[in-house]
N, C-alpha and C positions, 0 to 999 in steps of 0.2 A: 176460719181466719180471725180468730179472736185472741191470739197470743199478743204479748206486749209489743209495743212499737219497736221495730228494728231488731227484735230478738232473733237469734240464730235458728231456733225451731220454726219460727214463722217464715223466715227467708227460705229455709230448706223445703218447707211445704210448698211454697210458691214455685220454687225451682222444679219440684217433681210434677206439680200440676201442669205447668206450662210446657215442660219438656214432653210430657205425655200428649198434651194437646197438639204440639207441633208435629210429633210423629204421627198422630192420628190424622191430621190434616193432609200430610204427605200421602199416607195410605189411602185416604179418601179420594184424592186426585188420581192416584195410580189406578184405583178401582174403577173410577169413571172412565179413564183412558182405555182400560181393558173392555169395558162395556161398549164404548164407542166402536172399538174394533170388531165387535160381534154384531153391530147393527143398531145400537141404541140411538134413536132419533136426536138430532141436534137440539130441537126445542125442549126435549125432555131433560137433556143435560143442563140447559139454561135454567129450567124450572127447579131442578134438583139443587143446583148451586144456590139459587135465590132462597128457596125454602129452608135448606139445611143451614145456611149461614144466619139467616134471620132468626130461625128457631134457636140456634146456638146462642146468639146474643140475648134473645128473650130469656133463655134458660138461666144465663148468668144474671140477668136482671132480676128474675124471680128469686134466685138463691141469695142475692145481695139486698133484698128489700129491707127497708128500715124506716122507722119514724123518729129515730134519735137525731136531733139537729146537728150535732158534731159529725156523725156519720153521714148524714144526708148532704150537708154543705161542704165538708172537707175530708170525707172518707176517714174520719177518726184520727187524722194527722198521723198515720202509721204506715204510709206507703214507702217502702225502701227506695233509695235513689235510683237504682237500676230500673225498677218497674215503673217508678214515677216518670223517669226519662222516656221509657217506651210509651207510656200513656200520653205524655206530653207530645211526643213525636206524632202519634196517631191523631191527637187532638189538633195538631198543627197541620199535618199533611192532609189537607182537605181535598175536595174534588178539584180545586184549582191546581194543587201540587201534583196529584196523581194523574188527573185527566188533562189539565190545561197546560202544565209547564212544558212538557215535551212538545205538545202541539204548538205552543207559542214559539218555542225554539225552532220548530220545523218551518213555521211561517215567517219568522222574523230573523232567523239566523243569529248572528252575534248580538243583535239588539235584545234578544230574549234573555241573555245572560244577566241583564239588570235584575230580573226576578231572582235568579240564583244568588247573586251577590247581596241583594237587599234583604231577602228572607233569612239567609244564614247569618249575615252581619247583624241582623236585629237580635239574634240570640246572644251574641257577644254583649250587646247593650243590656239585655235582660240579666245576664250573669254578673256583669260588673256594676250596674247602677241600681237594680231594683230587687232581684230575687232574694238575696239574703236579708234585706231590710224589711221586705214585706213579710217574710217568714218570721222574723223576730217580732214584728208587730202582732201577728198571730190571731187575727180575727177571721171573718168569713168571706168578705167581698172587697172589691176595690173601692166602692163608695164608702164602705166602713172606714178605710184608711183616710179618705178625704174628709169624712166627718170628724174623725178623731184628731187628725193633724191640724185642720184649719178651724175646727170648732163650729157649732151651730148646724142647722139643718140645711141651709142653702147650698153649701158645697156638696153635701150628700145628694140633694135633689138634682143638681146639675150633673153629678156623676151618674145617677140613675138614668137621666135622659140620654146622656152620651152613650152609656153602656147598652141601653135598649136600641138606640139608633144604629150604632155601628154593628152590633151583634145581629140585628134583624136583617140588615142588608147582606151580611155574610151568610146568614142562615138561608136566605132565599137562594143564594148561589148553590149551597149544598143540596137543598131539596130539588133544585133544577137538575143537578147531577144525578140524584137518586132516581128521578123520573126517567132520565135519559138511559141510565144503565138498566133499570128494571124493564123498560120497554124493549131494549135490545135482548135481554136475557129471555124474556117470556113471550115476546111478540104482542103484548097487550098495548092499548093506546097509551100515549105519553102521560096523559092526565091520570089515568087509572094507575099507571106505574108509579106516579108520585105518591099516591095514597097507599099503595101496597108497601112501598119502601118506608113510608112514614110510620107504619106499624112497628117496624123494628126499632126506630128511633124512640118512640114513645114508651115501649115496654121497658127499655133499659133505664132511661132517665126518669120515667114516671114513678117506678116502684122504689128504686134505691138511691136516687139522686147521685151525688158524686161518688159514693161507694160503688154503686153498680156501674156507673159510667167508667170509673177508673179501671176496674178489672175487665170490663168489656173492651175498653180501648187497647189494653195489652193484647188481648186475643185478636183484635182487629189489626193491630200493627203487624203481627206475625203473618196474617193472611195477605195484607196489602204489600208488604215488602217482598214476600215470595212471588206474588202475582206480578210485581213490577220487574223483578230481576230475572225470572226464568225466561220470558220471551226475548228479552234483549240479549241475554247470554246465548240463547239458541240462535238468534239472528246473527250474532257475532261469529258463532261457529260456522253457520251456513255461508257467510260471506268471506271469512278469513281463516277459519280453522282454529281461531284462538277464542277460548271461552270467557276471557276477561275483556269486556268491551272498551274499558278505559285505555287499555294498552294499544288498541288498534284504531282508536278514535281519530287520531291525526292522519293516518294513512287513508281511511275512508273519506275523511273531509277533503283530502287532496283529489281523490277520484271524483267526488261530487263536484268540486270546483272545475275540474276538466270537463265533466259532462255538462255543466252549466254553460261553458264556453261553446260547446257544440250546439246546444239548444238555442242559444242566442243567435246563432248564424244559420239555423235550420229554416229553409224556405217554407216548409209546412207550418212552422210556428209563426212565420211572418204572415201567412195566409189567414191564420186564426186571428191574429191581432188586427189585421185589416177588416175582417168580417165583424169583429166586435166594435170596431170604430164606426163602421157603416151602420150597424144597428143603433149605436148611441146617437149618431147623427139623425137617423130616422125618427127616433123618439124626440129629439130636440126640435126637429122640424114640426112635429105634431103640436108641440107646446106653443108655437108661434100663434096658432089659431085653434085653441082647444075645442071650441064649439063645432067648427066645421070639420075638424079631424075626427071628432067623436061620431058625428053623423055619418061621415064617409066610412068609418070602420064598421059601424052597425050595418050600414047598407051592404057593404062588401060581405059581411058575415052572413046576412040573410040570403044574398045571391048564391053564395057557396052552398048553403044548405039546400036551397031550392033546386040548384043544378044537380046536386048529388041525388036528390030524390027523383028528379025528372029522368035521370039516366039509370035508375035502379041500381045505384051503387051499393056495395056491401054495407050491411047494417053497422058494422064497426066504424066505417068511414063517416057515415051519416051521424052517428052518435058523437064521434070526436068533433065534428064540425059544430054540432049543437052545443057541446060543452064549451068550445072556443067562443061561440056567440054569447053564452051565459057569462063567460069570464070578462067580457068587455065592461069597463067601468059604467056604473049606473048613472052618474051625473058628471058635470064638468069639474066639480071640486075633486071628486074621486079620481077622475082621469088625470087631472093636473098632478095630484099626489103620486099616482101610480107611474106616470110617465117620467116624472122627475126622478123617482127612485130607479127606474129602468136606465135612465141616462147615466146616473152615478154608477150603477152596477156594471153596465157594459163598458164604461170608461175605465173602471177599475180592472176589468178583465182584459182590456186592450193594452196590456203592458207585458214586457218581456218576463219570462219565467213565471207566468200566471200571477204577476203582481208581486212576487216575492223578491226581496233583495238577494244578491249573491250571498251565499251562506257565510263565507269567511270575511265579508266586507264589514269593517268595524262600524263606520258611520256613513251616512249619505254624503254626497258631494265629494269635493277634492280639496284638501288643504293647500295644494300647490296650484290649483286651477284659477279660473276667472273669479271675479268678485262674487258673482252669484253662487258659484260652486263653493267658495270658501264660506259664504254665509250659510249655505245648506249644511256644510260640515260642522260648523260651530253650533248651529241650532240642534242638529242631531246629537252631538256630544252633550250639549246642555240638557236635553231631554233625558238622555241616558243617565246622567249623574243625578238629575232631579228625581227620577224614578227610583234609583238605588237609595237615595236619602229618604224618600217618602216611605218606601217599604221597610227600611231599617227602623225608623222611629215608630212606624205603624205597628211593626211586630212587637216592639217594646211597650206598646200601649194597649194591646188587645186584652180586654178583661178576661176572656175565657182562657187565655194562656197564662196570664199573671196569677190567676186564682189557684193554679196548680202549685204555686210556691207555698200555699198554705197546707198542702196535704202531706208534706214530709214530716218525719219525727223531729227534725232539728234544723238549725240554720246551716250547719255543715252539710247535712243531707240535701238541703235545697240547692246549695252550690253544686254538689256532685250530680244532682238530678239534671240541672241545666247542661252539664258537661255530657252526660249520657244522652240527653235529648239531641244535642248537636251531632253526636256520633251517629245516632239512628237516622237523623234527617240527612246527614252526609251521604249515607248509603244510597238514597234515592236521588239526591240532588247532583251527585257526581256521575250518576248513570244517565240521567235525563238528556244531557247534551249528546251523549253517544247514541242514545236511542233515536233522537231527532235526525241525526246524520245518517244512520243506517236505514231508517224508514225512507228518507229522501233518496238514498242510493237505490233502494228497491223500487220506488216509484219511477225514478228517472230511467232506470235500466231495464226493468221488467214490464211495468204497466204501460209506460209510454211506448207507442208503437204497436200495441195489441189491437186487433180488430174489434170493433164494437160488439159483434155477435159472439166474440170469444172472451169477453170481459168476465172476471170472476163474479160469483153470485153475491159476494159481500157488498159489491157496489150497489146493486139494486136493493138489497136488504136495508142498507143504511139510508139510501135515498127515500125509502118508504117511512123510516123512522122520522126523518126531518130533512126535507130537500135543501134547507139552508145549510145543513152540515155537510152534505155531499151531493153533488149533481154533476152529470156529464152531458155534453151536447155536441153532436157532430156538426159543428157550425160551418165547416168547409166542405162537408158532404163527400169526404173521401173514404169513409168507413173505417178509418184508423184513428185511435185516440192520440191526440197531441196533448202536451202538458197544459197548454192554455185552455183546452176544452174541459178540463177537470177542475171543479171548485171544491176544495175540501176545507172544512172548518177545523180549527185547532182542537176543539173539544172531543173529536173522535179519533185523533191520531193514535193515542195509546190504546184505546179500546179496539181499534181495527188492526193493530200491529200484528197479532198472530195470524190473521187472515191475509194481510198483505204479504207476510213471510211464508204463507202456505203451510202453517203449522196445524196440527190436529185441533178440532173444534174444542176439545176439552181445555186447551190452553186459553182459548178465547173466553170460555166460561170462567176460568180461574181469574183472568185479568178483569173481567167484568165484576166478579166477586170482590177482587181487590179494590176496584174503584168504588164499589158499593160500601166496602168497609171504610175507605177513606172519607167518603161523604157522610156516612152514618156517624163515624166517630167524632167528626167536627160538629155535626148537627147536634149530637148529644150534649157536647160541651156548651155550645151556643144557647141551646134551649134552656139549659140549667142556669146559665149566666143571666139570661133575660128574666126567667121566672124568679130567681133569687133576688134580683134587683127590685122587682115589683113586690114580692112578698116580704122578704127580709128587710130590705132597705126602706121601701116605701111604707109598707103596712106596719111592720113590727117596730122599726126604729123611729118612724115619723108620725104614725097615726095611732097605733094601739100598742104601746110598750108593754102592757100587761098581758098580751096574748100568750096563751100557753104554747109550749113547744109543738104539741100535736096539731094545734090550729095553724101555726106557722107553716109546718111542713105540708099540711093538707091544702092550704091556700097556694103554696108553691106548685103543687101538683096540678091544681085546677088551672092556674095561670099558664103553666107549661103546656097543657092541652090546648088552651085557647090560642096561644102564640103559634104553636105548631100548625094548627088549622089555618090561621091567618097567613103564615108564610107559604103554606102549600097553595093557597088561593092565588097569591101573587106569583109564585113560580109557575103555576099553570098557564099564566099569560105569556110566558117566554119573553120577559122584558128585554134582556140583552145577553151578551155572552158571559160565561162564568168568570173569566179572568177580569173583566171590567168590574163586575159586581164585587169581587173580592178586593180589587184595588181600591174601589170606593170606600169599602169598610176600613181598609188600612189608612186611607187619607183622613177619615173621620176620627179614627183612634189616634193618629199622629197629631192632629190638631187639638184634640181635647185632653187626652189623658197624659201623654208623654211629658209636656212641659209642667203640668200640675204635679205629677208624681216625682219627677226629678227635683223640682224646686222644693217639694215637701220633704225630701230626704236630705238634700244638701244645702239648702239656703234657709237659715232660720228667720230671715227677714220677710219671707213670703207670707202673706196674710190672707184672711178670708175675702175681703173685697178684691184683692188682686187676682186670686185664683178663680173666683166666680167670673169676673170680667174677662179674664184670659181664656177660660174654657168656652164661654159663650161666644166671644168674638172669634176665636179660632174655628168653632163649628160653623158660625154664620158665613165667614169668609170662604170656607171650603165648600159649603152647600151652594153659595152664590156662584162660585166658579164652575162647579159641576153643572148646575142648571143652565148657565149661560153658554156652555161649550160642548157638553156631551149630547150627541144627536137624540138618543132615546129620551133623556130628561127634557131637552128642548121641545120635543114633540109633546111630551106628557104635560108640560106646563104652558104650552102654546107660545113659546118664545119664537118670534119671527125675524128679529134683526140679526145681522151676521154675527158669528162667534167673535168674541173679543179675548184673544189669548194674551196673557201677560208674559212678556219676554219670550213669546213663542212656545211656552211650556204647555204640553197637551194636558187635557183634564184628568188623565189617569194618574198624574202626579200632583193633583190639586192640594194634597195635604201639606206640601212644602210651604205654601202661602199661609194656610191656616196655622201651621206650627210656628212660623216666623211671627205672625201677628199675635198669636196667643202668648208666646214667650215674651214679646216686647210689652204687651199689655200687663202681664203678671208683674214684670219688673217695674214698670212705670207706676202703676196703680199702687203696688205694695210700698214703693218709696214715698208716694204722695199721701198715704193714709197712715193711720195709727199702727205702730209696730205690734206684733203679737204679744200676748201676755207672757208672764214668766213660765206658766205651766206648759204652754205651747213650745217655748224656747227649750225648756228642759226635755220635753218629749222628743223633739227633733235631735237634740244632742245625744241623748241616751240611745236613740235608734241606731246611731252609727258606732256605738261602743260594742265591741265583741261581747257576746252573751257570757254570763258567768257559769252557765251549765249547758247541757246539750239541747235543752228544749227551747231556749230563747226566752225573752221577756215578753209577756203578753201586753198588748197595747190597751189603752183605755176603752171602755165600753161605749 
């Protein structure tokens, strides 16, 4: 791959390589399907998928190894638009997109479309406002642009801080997804799965930097899009006989809506709701006098064990009672925390449709109803729009996405690259809503009503991976599964789709491999962004400008390894769900980078004090809002007072406040302080002038 940038022979060679790769992948899947039919165990299929894909990515990483800074940081600036678009799509379609998007749509219905609108709309902002100008600037990182545009080291330092912060949060989500998928594929413990998958991330990004990451991401996109489309097309054929799910999406949604009406009036579902309400009331009663309730529970547990032993009960019953006794909280503080959590959990499950809104319902409440209903409607709509806005500007501010603008041969190719990326992303995003509806149809019409002793094996398998992701309980003791007795997390909907649909296990393995590809591809880009921010921007640009190219690249590799291990340690704690972690990263990017970059391109009056104050204030406001209102962060930082929502906007869209404050501060401080010098003014104006040649004009060092 050493031909000149954008040359026809280079492009034809890429076409041949990836066409052969695609055909080989299809043949590999068909071969495993044949082996499954002759008795190859499911676990071996999972292990083969995991090892073969990770070894494939590792092989690309080894072949693309480099110590040249331009190759390591920006893939030599010679990636054709088509392949850069594919790599960008893979970089973009993280575990949240592949694993979490359809699951969020399954749980939230119409409300989940905010993610589709926000994430795709963000790419329009990238194409119009940032991509061509960053490519014309032509350096290595986003802090490079901030340092060149605003002058001095302080904007670069703030850019490094923001890049590390939002990328690390995003990285934790990807590694969490890697652990989840690896554990499901191989049957190993979740934490071991994290570190197994991490090896695939490190080999690619460690050896070849952006060069290896780019060509690996193209390969990963092919796997992930095949893995996402095949099961939903299969499911569409099974339910409707039509292989294009988008064409039958509306008809299936109407059937789901009708089934929802039936479940809302089902007496058995009402029994389940009443049972969960009673359980919530029981735990609430214990909280009235925690000390006495804890003593009574321990005493009752001991009596149960003693009675079983006295009656020579079966050993399994005695052991179960002893385990139940050990699970009783150790002290009053632990009891209060556990019982409060149980009250909230059971109240959440004591709702119609297992707590899910009707799938086609646009917003909560009723715009024509009572004052309270109208307020609910307006608040729901406001949160929807706030999340769309936050995700749009967050997309346009993510450093690991923006840096891909530097890897194309020219400004024109950068524009085409974003267009191709939108197309490749569109394939998944226009399929996810249909997948959510079809899975819901399958659950409502096939799974609900099944006897507990006849439930498919995938339910017990996923329950063992993580009971918070999937659990069933026969709370009304009728031996038949009702919808309210099943709790399913959004993070497993896509991964479990083949099993829900009754497809061969090889399809499950392929979907898991696709999810792994999505998580690994984004993790590669994020790791590289963090490592480059610390080695290139912090060390080379700010501490030791005389450092050799080899030293810079070596330091980036060491930093990359340290960051990967740190993110894995955090992900192993299972901090919260994938979608929230990703949304928090978007909020931080929206509050810090978007106002600074757009002002840097289009407003010559924006200056160094303004952008530093704006980025810092935007980050602080966003972090404050998240810590004050997000349950996991409240617990982590010991916040005890009630949440304080501004305008009723949920913390998942915290970035709208940080972005608004950051933009206002940039404008006010820039106008109140000294205007930028002539060189900065000239740099900004020239940045918007179309380049005189195909390569663009390099920015200042």
